[in-house]
C-alpha positions as CSV (number, residue, x, y, z in Angstrom):
1,M,0.0,0.0,0.0
2,L,1.3,3.4,-0.9
3,R,2.2,5.7,2.0
4,K,0.3,8.9,2.1
5,S,2.4,12.0,1.5
6,K,2.8,14.2,4.6
7,T,0.8,17.4,4.5
8,I,3.0,20.5,4.2
9,A,2.7,22.9,7.2
10,C,4.6,26.0,7.9
11,T,7.1,26.3,10.8
12,S,4.7,28.4,12.9
13,C,1.7,26.0,12.5
14,R,3.9,23.0,13.3
15,K,5.2,24.7,16.4
16,H,1.6,25.3,17.6
17,K,0.4,22.0,16.4
18,T,-2.2,23.8,14.3
19,R,-3.6,22.9,10.9
20,C,-2.1,24.9,8.1
21,E,-4.9,26.2,5.8
22,L,-4.5,28.0,2.5
23,L,-7.5,30.2,1.9
24,D,-5.8,32.7,-0.5
25,T,-3.1,31.5,-2.9
26,T,-3.1,34.7,-5.0
27,T,-0.5,36.5,-2.8
28,I,3.3,36.3,-3.2
29,P,4.7,34.7,-1.2
30,V,1.9,32.2,-0.4
31,Q,1.0,32.4,3.3
32,C,-1.3,30.2,5.3
33,H,-4.5,31.7,6.8
34,R,-3.2,31.6,10.4
35,C,0.0,33.5,9.7
36,T,-1.9,36.0,7.6
37,V,-4.3,36.7,10.3
38,I,-1.8,37.2,13.1
39,G,0.8,38.9,11.0
40,L,3.6,36.3,11.3
41,H,6.3,35.4,8.8
42,C,5.1,32.2,7.1
43,S,7.5,29.6,5.7
44,Y,4.9,27.9,3.6
45,G,5.8,29.7,0.3
46,E,9.5,29.0,0.9
47,M,8.8,25.3,1.0
48,L,7.1,25.3,-2.4
49,T,10.2,25.6,-4.6
50,P,9.9,22.8,-7.1
51,T,12.5,20.2,-7.8
52,V,13.9,19.7,-11.3
53,A,11.5,16.9,-12.0
54,D,8.5,19.0,-10.9
55,S,9.6,22.0,-12.9
56,Q,7.9,20.6,-16.0
57,Q,4.6,20.0,-14.2
58,P,1.8,22.5,-13.8
59,P,1.5,24.0,-10.3
60,P,-0.5,22.0,-7.8
61,A,-4.1,23.1,-7.1
62,N,-5.3,24.2,-3.6
63,P,-8.2,21.9,-2.7
64,A,-9.8,24.8,-0.8
65,N,-10.5,26.9,-3.8
66,G,-9.1,25.1,-6.8
67,Q,-6.6,27.8,-7.6
68,P,-3.0,27.0,-8.4
69,I,-0.3,27.3,-5.8
70,Y,2.7,29.2,-7.0
71,S,6.2,28.9,-5.6
72,Y,7.8,31.9,-4.0
73,N,10.5,31.7,-6.6
74,K,8.1,31.4,-9.6
75,P,6.5,34.3,-11.3
76,R,2.8,34.7,-11.1
77,P,0.8,34.2,-14.3
78,E,0.8,37.3,-16.5
79,L,-2.1,39.7,-16.4
80,P,-4.1,40.3,-19.6
81,F,-2.3,43.5,-20.7
82,P,-2.9,45.0,-24.2
83,S,-0.8,43.5,-27.0
84,R,1.4,46.5,-27.1
85,M,2.3,48.6,-24.1
86,P,4.4,51.8,-24.1
87,S,8.0,51.7,-23.1
88,S,8.9,51.5,-19.4
89,T,9.4,55.2,-19.2
90,D,5.8,55.8,-19.9
91,Y,4.4,54.1,-16.8
92,I,3.3,56.3,-13.9
93,W,4.8,53.8,-11.4
94,E,8.0,53.2,-13.4
95,F,10.0,55.2,-10.9
96,V,9.5,52.5,-8.2
97,G,11.5,49.9,-10.2
98,Q,11.4,47.5,-13.1
99,D,13.2,44.2,-12.2
100,R,10.6,41.8,-10.8
101,D,6.9,41.7,-11.4
102,L,5.5,40.7,-8.0
103,I,2.6,43.0,-7.3
104,D,-0.2,44.1,-9.5
105,W,-0.5,47.9,-9.6
106,S,-4.1,47.5,-10.9
107,A,-4.8,47.1,-7.2
108,P,-3.0,50.3,-6.1
109,M,-4.1,50.4,-2.4
110,L,-2.8,46.9,-1.9
111,A,0.4,47.7,-3.7
112,I,1.0,50.8,-1.6
113,R,0.4,48.9,1.6
114,N,3.0,46.3,0.6
115,L,5.4,49.0,-0.5
116,A,5.1,50.7,2.9
117,K,6.3,47.6,4.7
118,L,9.6,47.9,6.4
119,P,12.4,45.5,5.5
120,P,13.2,42.6,7.8
121,V,16.0,42.9,10.4
122,P,18.6,40.3,11.0
123,A,17.4,37.4,13.1
124,S,19.9,38.3,15.9
125,S,18.3,41.7,16.4
126,K,14.7,40.5,16.6
127,A,12.9,41.1,19.8
128,N,12.5,38.0,22.1
129,L,8.8,37.6,22.5
130,S,9.0,34.1,24.0
131,S,7.6,35.4,27.2
132,T,4.4,36.4,25.5
133,S,3.9,33.5,23.1
134,S,1.9,31.4,25.5
135,L,-0.6,33.6,27.4
136,H,-3.5,31.2,27.9
137,E,-3.4,31.7,31.7
138,I,-2.9,35.5,31.5
139,S,-5.7,38.0,31.5
140,L,-6.0,41.8,31.4
141,P,-6.0,42.3,35.3
142,N,-2.8,40.2,35.5
143,I,-1.1,42.8,33.2
144,L,-2.5,46.2,34.2
145,A,-3.7,47.7,37.5
146,P,-7.4,48.8,37.6
147,D,-6.5,52.5,37.3
148,Q,-4.4,51.8,34.2
149,I,-7.2,49.8,32.6
150,H,-9.6,52.7,33.4
151,H,-7.2,55.2,32.0
152,L,-6.6,53.3,28.7
153,L,-10.3,52.6,28.2
154,A,-11.0,56.4,28.7
155,I,-8.4,57.1,26.0
156,F,-10.0,54.7,23.6
157,H,-13.4,56.1,24.2
158,L,-12.3,59.7,23.7
159,R,-9.9,59.2,20.7
160,Y,-10.8,56.0,18.9
161,T,-14.5,55.3,19.4
162,P,-15.6,58.3,17.2
163,W,-14.0,56.5,14.2
164,L,-16.4,53.6,14.7
165,N,-19.7,55.5,15.0
166,F,-21.4,53.1,17.3
167,K,-21.5,52.6,21.0
168,L,-19.3,49.7,22.1
169,L,-21.4,46.8,23.3
170,R,-19.8,45.1,26.2
171,N,-20.4,41.7,27.9
172,P,-19.9,42.1,31.7
173,N,-18.6,38.6,31.8
174,S,-15.9,39.0,29.1
175,L,-12.7,41.0,29.0
176,L,-12.1,40.5,25.3
177,L,-13.2,43.9,24.1
178,D,-11.5,45.7,27.0
179,T,-8.3,43.9,26.3
180,V,-8.4,44.9,22.6
181,C,-9.3,48.5,23.4
182,C,-6.4,48.8,26.0
183,T,-4.0,47.3,23.5
184,I,-4.8,50.0,20.9
185,A,-5.0,52.8,23.4
186,S,-1.6,51.9,24.9
187,R,0.1,53.5,21.8
188,D,-1.5,56.8,22.9
189,A,-1.2,56.7,26.7
190,D,-0.6,59.9,28.5
191,L,3.0,59.7,29.7
192,N,2.3,62.0,32.6
193,Y,-0.1,59.4,34.0
194,T,0.7,56.0,35.3
195,A,1.1,54.5,31.8
196,P,1.9,50.9,31.0
197,Q,5.5,50.0,31.1
198,P,7.1,48.6,27.9
199,H,6.9,45.0,29.1
200,C,3.2,45.5,29.9
201,T,2.6,46.8,26.4
202,S,4.4,43.7,25.0
203,Q,2.2,41.4,27.2
204,L,-0.9,43.2,26.1
205,Q,-0.1,42.7,22.5
206,G,0.8,39.0,23.1
207,L,-2.5,38.5,24.9
208,T,-4.4,40.2,22.1
209,E,-2.7,38.0,19.5
210,D,-3.6,34.9,21.5
211,L,-7.2,36.0,21.8
212,V,-7.4,36.7,18.0
213,M,-6.0,33.2,17.3
214,R,-8.7,31.6,19.5
215,I,-11.5,33.6,17.7
216,I,-10.2,32.8,14.2
217,F,-9.5,29.2,14.7
218,N,-12.5,28.4,16.9
219,P,-15.1,30.8,15.7
220,Q,-18.2,28.9,16.8
221,S,-17.2,29.0,20.5
222,A,-16.0,32.6,20.2
223,E,-18.9,33.9,18.2
224,S,-20.3,37.0,20.0
225,I,-21.0,40.7,19.6
226,E,-17.8,41.3,21.5
227,A,-15.7,39.2,19.1
228,V,-17.2,41.0,16.1
229,Q,-16.2,44.4,17.6
230,A,-12.8,43.1,18.6
231,L,-12.0,41.9,15.1
232,L,-13.4,45.2,13.6
233,I,-11.1,47.3,15.8
234,L,-8.0,45.2,15.1
235,S,-8.7,45.3,11.3
236,L,-8.5,49.2,11.5
237,W,-5.7,49.6,14.0
238,E,-2.7,47.3,14.1
239,P,-1.0,47.1,17.5
240,I,2.4,48.8,17.4
241,D,4.9,46.2,18.7
242,G,8.1,48.2,18.0
243,S,9.6,45.6,15.7
244,P,10.5,46.8,12.3
245,D,10.3,43.3,10.8
246,N,6.6,43.1,11.6
247,E,4.9,42.9,8.3
248,G,1.5,43.3,9.9
249,R,-1.7,41.3,9.5
250,D,-4.2,41.7,6.7
251,G,-7.1,43.7,8.1
252,R,-9.3,42.4,5.2
253,V,-9.0,38.9,6.5
254,L,-9.9,39.9,10.1
255,L,-12.9,41.9,8.8
256,A,-14.1,39.0,6.7
257,S,-14.2,36.8,9.8
258,A,-16.1,39.6,11.7
259,V,-18.6,39.9,8.9
260,S,-19.3,36.2,8.8
261,M,-19.8,36.2,12.6
262,A,-22.1,39.3,12.4
263,M,-24.2,37.6,9.8
264,N,-24.5,34.4,11.9
265,L,-25.6,36.7,14.8
266,R,-28.2,38.3,12.4
267,L,-26.7,41.8,12.8
268,N,-27.3,42.4,9.1
269,Q,-31.1,42.3,10.0
270,A,-30.9,44.8,12.8
271,S,-31.9,47.8,10.7
272,Q,-34.9,45.9,9.4
273,K,-36.0,45.0,13.0
274,A,-35.5,48.5,14.2
275,D,-37.5,49.8,11.3
276,A,-40.4,47.4,12.1
277,L,-40.4,48.6,15.7
278,Q,-40.4,52.2,14.5
279,Q,-43.4,51.5,12.3
280,T,-45.2,49.9,15.2
281,A,-44.6,53.0,17.2
282,L,-46.0,55.2,14.5
283,M,-49.2,53.0,14.2
284,N,-49.6,53.4,18.0
285,G,-49.3,57.2,17.9
286,G,-45.7,57.2,18.8
287,Y,-46.1,55.0,21.9
288,L,-43.9,52.0,22.7
289,A,-43.8,49.9,25.8
290,D,-40.7,50.3,27.9
291,E,-39.2,46.9,26.8
292,D,-39.8,47.9,23.2
293,V,-38.0,51.2,23.7
294,F,-35.0,49.3,25.0
295,A,-35.2,46.8,22.2
296,L,-35.4,49.6,19.6
297,E,-32.3,51.3,20.9
298,E,-30.4,48.0,21.1
299,M,-31.4,47.2,17.5
300,R,-30.2,50.6,16.3
301,E,-26.8,50.1,17.9
302,H,-26.6,46.7,16.4
303,A,-27.5,48.3,13.0
304,R,-24.8,50.9,13.5
305,L,-22.3,48.2,14.3
306,W,-23.3,46.3,11.1
307,I,-23.1,49.4,8.9
308,S,-19.7,50.3,10.5
309,L,-18.6,46.8,9.5
310,T,-19.7,47.2,5.9
311,N,-18.1,50.6,5.7
312,A,-14.8,49.3,7.1
313,E,-14.8,46.4,4.7
314,S,-15.4,48.9,1.8
315,I,-12.5,51.1,3.0
316,L,-10.1,48.2,3.3
317,C,-11.1,46.5,0.1
318,I,-11.5,49.3,-2.4
319,G,-8.4,49.5,-4.6
320,T,-7.1,46.1,-3.5
321,G,-8.9,43.8,-5.9
322,R,-11.0,42.2,-3.2
323,V,-14.8,42.4,-3.3
324,P,-16.4,43.0,0.1
325,L,-18.6,40.2,1.5
326,S,-21.0,42.5,3.3
327,R,-23.9,44.5,1.7
328,R,-26.0,47.4,2.9
329,S,-29.8,46.8,2.9
330,A,-32.5,49.3,2.0
331,E,-33.2,49.6,5.8
332,D,-29.5,50.2,6.5
333,R,-29.5,53.1,3.9
334,K,-32.8,54.5,5.4
335,L,-31.2,54.6,8.9
336,I,-28.2,56.6,7.7
337,E,-29.8,58.7,5.0
338,F,-28.6,62.3,4.8
339,P,-30.7,64.6,7.0
340,T,-33.1,67.1,5.5
341,I,-32.5,69.6,8.4
342,F,-29.7,70.0,10.9
343,E,-31.5,71.9,13.6
344,G,-31.3,69.9,16.8
345,L,-28.9,67.3,15.4
346,T,-26.3,66.5,18.0
347,D,-25.4,62.9,17.4
348,Y,-23.3,62.8,14.2
349,R,-22.7,59.1,14.1
350,N,-25.4,58.3,11.5
351,L,-24.2,61.3,9.4
352,R,-20.7,59.9,9.1
353,L,-21.8,56.4,8.5
354,G,-24.1,57.6,5.7
355,L,-21.4,59.7,4.0
356,V,-18.9,56.8,4.0
357,A,-21.5,54.4,2.9
358,M,-22.6,56.7,0.1
359,Q,-19.1,57.2,-1.3
360,S,-18.2,53.6,-0.8
361,T,-21.2,52.2,-2.7
362,I,-20.6,54.6,-5.6
363,T,-16.9,53.8,-5.8
364,E,-17.5,50.0,-5.6
365,E,-19.8,50.4,-8.6
366,G,-17.3,52.5,-10.4
367,V,-14.3,50.2,-10.0
368,G,-16.6,47.3,-11.1
369,L,-17.4,48.7,-14.5
370,R,-15.7,46.8,-17.3
371,I,-15.3,47.4,-21.0
372,N,-16.2,43.9,-22.3
373,D,-16.6,44.9,-25.9
374,T,-15.2,47.9,-27.8
375,S,-18.7,48.5,-29.2
376,G,-19.8,49.3,-25.7
377,I,-17.2,52.0,-24.9
378,E,-19.6,54.9,-25.1
379,D,-22.1,53.2,-22.8
380,W,-19.2,52.5,-20.4
381,Y,-18.1,56.1,-20.5
382,D,-21.6,57.3,-19.8
383,E,-21.8,55.1,-16.8
384,M,-18.4,56.2,-15.6
385,T,-19.5,59.9,-16.0
386,A,-22.6,59.2,-13.9
387,I,-20.4,57.6,-11.2
388,L,-18.1,60.6,-11.1
389,E,-21.0,63.0,-10.9
390,S,-22.5,61.0,-8.0
391,L,-19.2,61.2,-6.2
392,K,-19.4,65.0,-6.6
393,R,-22.7,65.0,-4.9
394,G,-21.3,63.2,-1.9
395,R,-18.4,65.7,-1.8
396,R,-20.8,68.6,-1.9
397,F,-22.7,67.2,1.1
398,L,-19.4,66.7,3.0
399,L,-17.7,70.0,2.2
400,P,-19.3,72.4,4.7
401,L,-19.7,69.9,7.6
402,P,-16.3,70.4,9.2
403,V,-17.0,74.1,9.6
404,V,-20.7,74.3,10.3
405,L,-21.3,71.5,12.8
406,D,-21.0,72.2,16.5
407,H,-18.4,69.5,17.4
408,E,-16.3,66.6,16.1
409,H,-15.0,68.8,13.2
410,F,-11.9,66.7,12.7
411,F,-13.8,63.5,12.0
412,F,-15.6,65.2,9.2
413,H,-12.5,66.9,7.9
414,I,-10.6,63.6,7.6
415,L,-13.4,62.2,5.5
416,H,-12.2,64.4,2.7
417,I,-9.2,62.1,2.4
418,Y,-11.4,59.1,1.9
419,D,-13.7,61.0,-0.5
420,G,-10.6,62.0,-2.5
421,I,-9.2,58.5,-2.6
422,C,-12.5,57.2,-3.9
423,R,-12.4,59.6,-6.8
424,L,-8.8,58.8,-7.5
425,L,-9.4,55.1,-7.6
426,V,-12.4,55.4,-9.9
427,F,-10.2,57.5,-12.3
428,Y,-7.4,55.0,-11.9
429,H,-9.7,52.1,-12.8
430,G,-11.0,54.2,-15.8
431,Y,-7.5,54.7,-17.2
432,W,-6.7,51.0,-16.8
433,E,-9.9,49.9,-18.6
434,A,-9.4,52.6,-21.4
435,R,-5.8,51.5,-22.1
436,A,-6.8,47.9,-22.2
437,A,-9.7,48.6,-24.6
438,V,-7.4,50.5,-27.0
439,G,-5.0,47.6,-27.4
440,H,-2.5,47.8,-30.2
441,V,-1.7,51.3,-31.6
442,P,0.6,52.2,-34.5
443,L,4.2,52.7,-33.4
444,G,4.8,56.3,-32.5
445,E,1.2,57.2,-31.8
446,S,-0.4,57.9,-28.4
447,W,-2.9,55.4,-27.1
448,Y,-5.1,58.1,-25.5
449,N,-5.8,59.8,-28.8
450,H,-7.5,56.5,-29.8
451,F,-9.9,56.6,-26.9
452,R,-12.5,59.3,-27.5
453,P,-16.0,58.3,-26.6
454,H,-18.5,60.7,-28.1
455,G,-15.5,62.5,-29.6
456,I,-14.4,63.7,-26.1
457,N,-10.7,63.7,-25.1
458,V,-11.7,62.0,-21.8
459,I,-8.2,61.0,-20.9
460,A,-7.0,64.6,-20.8
461,D,-10.0,65.6,-18.7
462,W,-9.5,62.8,-16.3
463,G,-5.7,63.3,-16.1
464,R,-6.2,66.9,-14.9
465,D,-8.7,65.9,-12.3
466,M,-6.5,63.1,-11.0
467,I,-3.5,65.3,-10.2
468,Q,-5.8,67.9,-8.6
469,T,-7.5,65.2,-6.6
470,A,-4.2,63.7,-5.4
471,E,-2.8,67.0,-4.4
472,A,-6.1,67.9,-2.6
473,I,-5.7,64.6,-0.5
474,L,-2.3,65.7,0.6
475,V,-3.6,69.2,1.5
476,Y,-6.3,67.7,3.6
477,A,-3.8,65.4,5.4
478,L,-1.5,68.4,6.1
479,Q,-4.4,70.4,7.5
480,A,-5.3,67.6,9.9
481,E,-4.5,68.1,13.6
482,L,-1.5,65.9,14.5
483,E,-2.9,64.7,17.9
484,L,-6.1,63.4,16.2
485,L,-4.4,62.3,13.0
486,S,-2.3,59.9,15.0
487,T,-5.5,58.0,16.0
488,A,-6.7,57.5,12.4
489,P,-7.2,53.9,11.1
490,D,-4.0,52.7,9.5
491,V,-5.5,52.6,6.0
492,Y,-5.9,56.4,6.0
493,F,-2.1,56.7,5.9
494,H,-1.9,54.3,3.0
495,M,-4.4,56.6,1.2
496,V,-2.1,59.6,1.7
497,A,0.9,57.6,0.5
498,L,-1.0,56.5,-2.7
499,A,-1.9,60.1,-3.4
500,A,1.8,61.1,-2.9
501,G,3.0,58.3,-5.1
502,H,0.7,59.4,-7.9
503,V,2.0,63.0,-7.7
504,V,5.6,61.8,-7.8
505,G,4.8,59.4,-10.7
506,V,3.4,62.3,-12.7
507,K,6.5,64.4,-11.9
508,F,8.8,61.6,-13.2
509,L,6.7,61.2,-16.4
510,M,6.9,64.9,-17.2
511,Y,10.6,65.0,-16.4
512,R,11.3,62.2,-18.9
513,T,9.7,64.0,-21.8
514,P,12.0,65.6,-24.3
515,G,13.4,68.7,-22.8
516,G,12.6,67.6,-19.3
517,G,9.1,68.8,-18.4
518,V,8.2,70.3,-15.0
519,L,4.9,69.8,-13.1
520,L,4.1,73.4,-12.2
521,G,2.8,74.1,-8.7
522,G,3.8,73.5,-5.2
523,S,4.1,69.7,-5.2
524,D,7.7,69.5,-4.0
525,P,7.1,71.5,-0.7
526,L,3.7,69.8,-0.3
527,L,5.2,66.3,-0.5
528,R,8.0,67.3,2.0
529,K,5.6,68.7,4.5
530,V,3.2,65.7,4.2
531,A,6.1,63.3,4.9
532,L,7.0,65.4,8.0
533,H,3.4,65.6,9.1
534,L,2.9,61.8,9.0
535,A,6.2,61.3,10.8
536,G,4.9,63.7,13.5
537,A,1.7,61.7,13.8
538,A,3.6,58.4,14.3
539,R,3.1,56.9,17.8
540,G,6.1,54.7,17.5
541,P,8.2,52.6,15.2
542,G,6.1,50.4,13.0
543,H,3.1,52.7,13.2
544,A,1.5,53.0,9.7
545,A,2.0,56.8,9.9
546,Q,5.8,56.2,10.2
547,K,5.9,53.6,7.5
548,C,4.1,55.8,5.0
549,A,6.2,58.8,6.0
550,L,9.3,56.8,5.2
551,L,7.8,55.7,1.9
552,I,6.9,59.2,0.8
553,H,10.4,60.4,1.9
554,G,11.9,57.5,-0.2
555,M,9.9,58.6,-3.2
556,L,11.0,62.2,-2.7
557,A,14.6,61.2,-2.2
558,K,14.4,59.3,-5.5
559,W,12.9,62.3,-7.2
560,E,15.6,64.7,-5.8
561,S,18.3,62.4,-7.0
562,R,16.8,61.9,-10.5
563,G,19.8,63.6,-12.2
564,A,22.5,61.8,-10.4
565,S,21.1,58.3,-10.4
566,P,17.7,57.5,-11.9
567,S,17.5,54.0,-10.3
568,V,18.5,54.6,-6.6
569,F,18.8,57.4,-4.2
570,P,21.9,58.0,-2.0
571,V,22.2,55.7,1.0
572,T,24.7,55.0,3.7
573,A,24.8,52.1,6.2
574,S,23.8,52.9,9.7
575,P,25.4,51.1,12.8
576,S,22.1,49.3,13.3
577,G,22.3,47.6,9.9
578,F,19.6,49.7,8.3
579,A,20.4,51.6,5.1
580,T,19.7,55.3,5.6
581,T,19.6,58.3,3.3
582,T,22.4,60.8,3.5
583,R,19.9,63.5,4.2
584,S,16.7,62.8,6.1
585,P,14.1,65.5,6.3
586,L,12.2,63.4,8.8
587,S,14.8,64.3,11.4
588,D,14.0,68.0,11.0
589,H,12.2,70.0,13.7
590,S,9.0,71.9,13.5
591,S,8.8,75.7,13.4
592,D,8.5,76.0,17.1
593,G,11.8,74.1,17.6
594,S,10.3,71.0,19.1
595,S,10.9,67.5,17.7
596,Y,8.5,67.0,14.8
597,G,8.3,63.2,14.6
598,Y,9.1,59.8,16.1
599,M,12.0,58.9,13.9
600,P,14.8,57.2,16.0
601,S,18.0,56.4,14.1
602,Q,17.4,52.6,14.0
603,F,14.2,53.3,12.0
604,A,15.6,55.8,9.6
605,P,14.4,55.6,6.0
606,P,15.5,52.2,4.6
607,E,16.8,51.7,1.1
608,L,13.5,50.9,-0.5
609,D,13.7,47.9,-2.7
610,F,11.6,49.4,-5.5
611,S,12.6,46.5,-7.8
612,M,10.0,44.3,-6.0
613,F,7.1,46.1,-7.6
614,L,5.4,46.1,-10.9
615,N,6.3,48.5,-13.7
616,S,3.7,47.0,-16.0
617,T,1.0,49.2,-14.6
618,M,-1.5,51.8,-15.8
619,A,0.0,52.9,-19.1
620,L,0.1,56.7,-19.0
621,E,2.4,58.0,-21.7
622,A,4.8,60.6,-20.5
623,L,3.9,63.1,-23.2
624,L,0.3,63.2,-21.9
625,W,1.1,65.2,-18.8
626,P,2.9,68.2,-20.4
627,E,0.1,68.4,-22.9
628,L,-2.5,68.5,-20.1
629,Q,-0.6,71.2,-18.3
630,E,-0.1,73.2,-21.5
631,N,-3.8,73.0,-22.3
632,E,-4.6,74.0,-18.8
633,V,-2.5,77.1,-19.0
634,L,-4.0,78.0,-22.4
635,T,-7.5,77.5,-21.0
636,A,-6.7,79.7,-18.0
637,G,-5.4,82.4,-20.4
638,D,-8.6,82.2,-22.4
639,R,-10.6,82.8,-19.3
């Protein structure tokens, strides 16, 4: 009898005697589900390198989804690009490198998130977390004193709860939600108070990781309202562990688990139940029994939690190539519809939930539009135009709110960043589809001149709007108050980095035109100040604000060294083993002389390995951008 082959398991799963599951084999390197969720290095992909005998065979299929499993050392299958693409100097992301095709820039938010990862440190310098790897017998009261727990929960309530737009629903018999809230708030603890010591913070993070593993790998026993909220919070804010080799966990995976739990708990029906109770009250002349009043308020909070889940999933999935699992019902939309009057409105949670849901729904529809047949280009363009006009409507609703409402101004101001990234991603998708639809063009001709639905030079119109939108995102980020910006969900910093990358990409495209074009305007000082601003918002090494500040600085450094070396920017080796730039603006000071950002020497900007990322991206020919700027100047002169 033939002996069964042993199932491959990664090192971490073998150590914990855990089953190694592959739920997503589209990433490079391939990672098992457990390592993806808890943000660990996974050795699974490294064990897939084929032997010589296997090299002639097709890649094995994953039984979970039927998709092929690709080796870490094998290229992924090529994407369906047009038959002729412009030369490499015509790509907007060409400046990030051109050696290896590992990440698909058609999913720009996912690409930026990966680009913002810090490089791993040598094994000898990794922190020893063995003391926190097995915390099954440790609970929150064993780590923190009661006054510390109270202090951290107060911080979370004041600075982080407004991002969620629902009231946290606690189980008095569970410490799960309090543990997660304390872990996130510990990054923001008031140092003048009795704050947790570093070893306490490390234990908190280890305990949280252990709790997440229990929820993910035993969801039926862990399924609860508290578990849903805990996964939602951890999908938006990643604990800062101070280790630069921490690649982080995928918030989309955590959120997908939260959505599944929420649906099993019927949270997706909460708006419908609340609406039914409301209709009963109207039929009774506005009267409800005391128990129904309590049930109505509980259903409304459950509904807000569900809508917050759907919004968070949209925010994390848009621009990454993943379609959200959750959907907003008609009753959900009714609960958060834009108010007709503002007099007497003091609770702004539904207002923010509604604005995010509105822009998310429109954007998801926009990035889902495809040109399946060249005969349908004009219909596709009409649909895209309607999408962009709908986004303008949402922007109009949002615009006055940060200055006319009585409180929580910042939490409306910051929504301008999300509104801008929604518009940028729809344009980005439109460019990608348009270029693919044009296909082959005669040598020496520009592809965008062959894409004119209804005779309109749509690419020129969109190109101008894209650069304006990207710079507007940077302006809104720069205007955000540092103390509150530091509490933003991590994905907001990736949005700012994507906008910055787009601006730098356009600058390079213009520079590479004959005669060396220049993007007129204040983009250079804007990019520098944004990098400094994000560094100032960083709560420690490994915070998304710091990673994105380093990324933007790396892009700027590459731009500033464009004449000396078009492929790299100047670096020197630091004593810690990190490669640092010879001139780091992130070590500057603010105008009042105080330190501007958390940027210790061991976390100075690394030598970014831009060669890891696609250059086969959205094909924007370099000559397009000078033409757009010239046309804009002429148009302004005509006015």
